[in-house]
C-alpha positions in Angstrom: -24.6 23.9 -7.6 -28.3 24.5 -7.9 -28.4 25.3 -4.1 -25.8 28.0 -4.7 -27.9 29.4 -7.5 -30.9 29.5 -5.3 -29.2 31.2 -2.5 -27.7 33.9 -5.0 -31.3 34.3 -6.5 -32.9 34.8 -3.0 -30.2 37.3 -2.1 -30.7 39.1 -5.2 -34.5 39.2 -4.8 -34.2 40.3 -1.3 -31.8 43.2 -2.1 -33.9 44.2 -5.1 -37.1 44.5 -3.0 -35.6 46.1 0.1 -36.3 49.7 0.9 -32.8 51.1 0.1 -31.7 53.4 -2.6 -30.2 51.8 -5.8 -26.5 52.6 -4.9 -26.9 51.2 -1.3 -28.5 48.1 -2.7 -25.8 47.6 -5.3 -23.0 48.3 -2.9 -24.6 45.8 -0.3 -25.1 43.3 -3.1 -21.5 43.6 -4.3 -20.3 43.2 -0.8 -22.3 40.1 -0.2 -21.3 38.6 -3.5 -17.6 39.3 -2.6 -18.2 37.7 1.0 -19.8 34.7 -0.6 -16.9 34.4 -3.0 -14.3 34.6 -0.3 -16.2 31.9 1.8 -16.5 29.7 -1.4 -12.8 30.0 -2.0 -12.0 29.5 1.6 -14.2 26.4 1.6 -12.5 25.1 -1.7 -9.0 25.5 -0.1 -10.1 23.7 3.0 -11.4 20.8 0.9 -8.3 20.7 -1.0 -6.2 20.7 1.9 -8.2 17.8 3.3 -8.0 15.7 0.2 -4.2 16.4 -0.1 -3.9 15.3 3.6 -5.9 12.1 2.9 -4.0 11.2 -0.3 -0.8 11.6 1.6 -1.9 9.4 4.3 -3.1 6.7 1.7 0.1 6.9 0.1 2.0 6.3 3.3 -0.1 3.4 4.2 0.2 1.9 0.7 4.0 2.2 1.1 4.0 0.7 4.5 1.9 -2.4 3.2 4.1 -2.7 0.2 7.3 -2.8 2.3 5.5 -5.4 4.6 4.7 -7.5 1.6 8.2 -7.2 0.2 9.7 -8.2 3.6 7.3 -11.2 3.7 8.3 -12.3 0.4 12.0 -12.1 0.9 11.3 -14.2 4.3 9.6 -16.8 2.3 12.4 -16.8 -0.4 14.9 -17.2 2.2 13.0 -20.0 4.1 12.5 -21.8 0.7 16.2 -21.4 -0.1 17.2 -22.8 3.2 14.9 -25.8 2.9 16.0 -26.4 -0.5 19.7 -26.2 0.7 18.8 -28.5 3.8 17.2 -31.1 1.4 20.3 -31.0 -0.9 22.5 -31.6 2.2 20.3 -34.4 3.5 20.4 -36.0 -0.1 24.2 -35.6 -0.3 24.6 -37.2 3.2 22.4 -40.0 2.4 24.2 -40.6 -0.9 27.6 -40.5 1.1 26.2 -43.0 3.8 24.8 -45.4 1.0 28.2 -45.1 -0.8 30.0 -46.0 2.5 27.6 -48.9 3.1 28.0 -50.3 -0.2 31.8 -49.9 0.0 31.8 -51.8 3.3 29.4 -54.6 2.1 31.8 -55.0 -1.0 34.6 -55.1 1.3 33.1 -57.8 3.6 32.1 -59.8 0.5 35.6 -59.7 -0.8 37.1 -60.7 2.6 34.5 -63.5 2.8 35.5 -64.8 -0.8 39.2 -64.4 0.3 38.6 -66.6 3.3 36.7 -69.2 1.4 39.6 -70.0 -1.0 42.2 -70.4 1.6 
């Protein structure tokens, strides 16, 4: 901001000391101030446009990363459920095999006892 003040002060001093009439100097000074104001507004508009563009790009990237993270989370949840279900199935299978083995052993023991009595 101080740079802009310095430029304006320099312009004012230059125009006030120039060999022109007062009306010409005022008109020239007014035109230059208007030109400077137009340039300033144009620069502000360009900066605002660039900031809006960068914000839009940042939002897009953030959404992409959030979607990737959500997909990974869903993948890990599904894998965990699958592993849990596989472990439950293994346990149920092992229990069934153990029950069948126990029943077979019990049947063999009964058969042996029945043969001993005869």
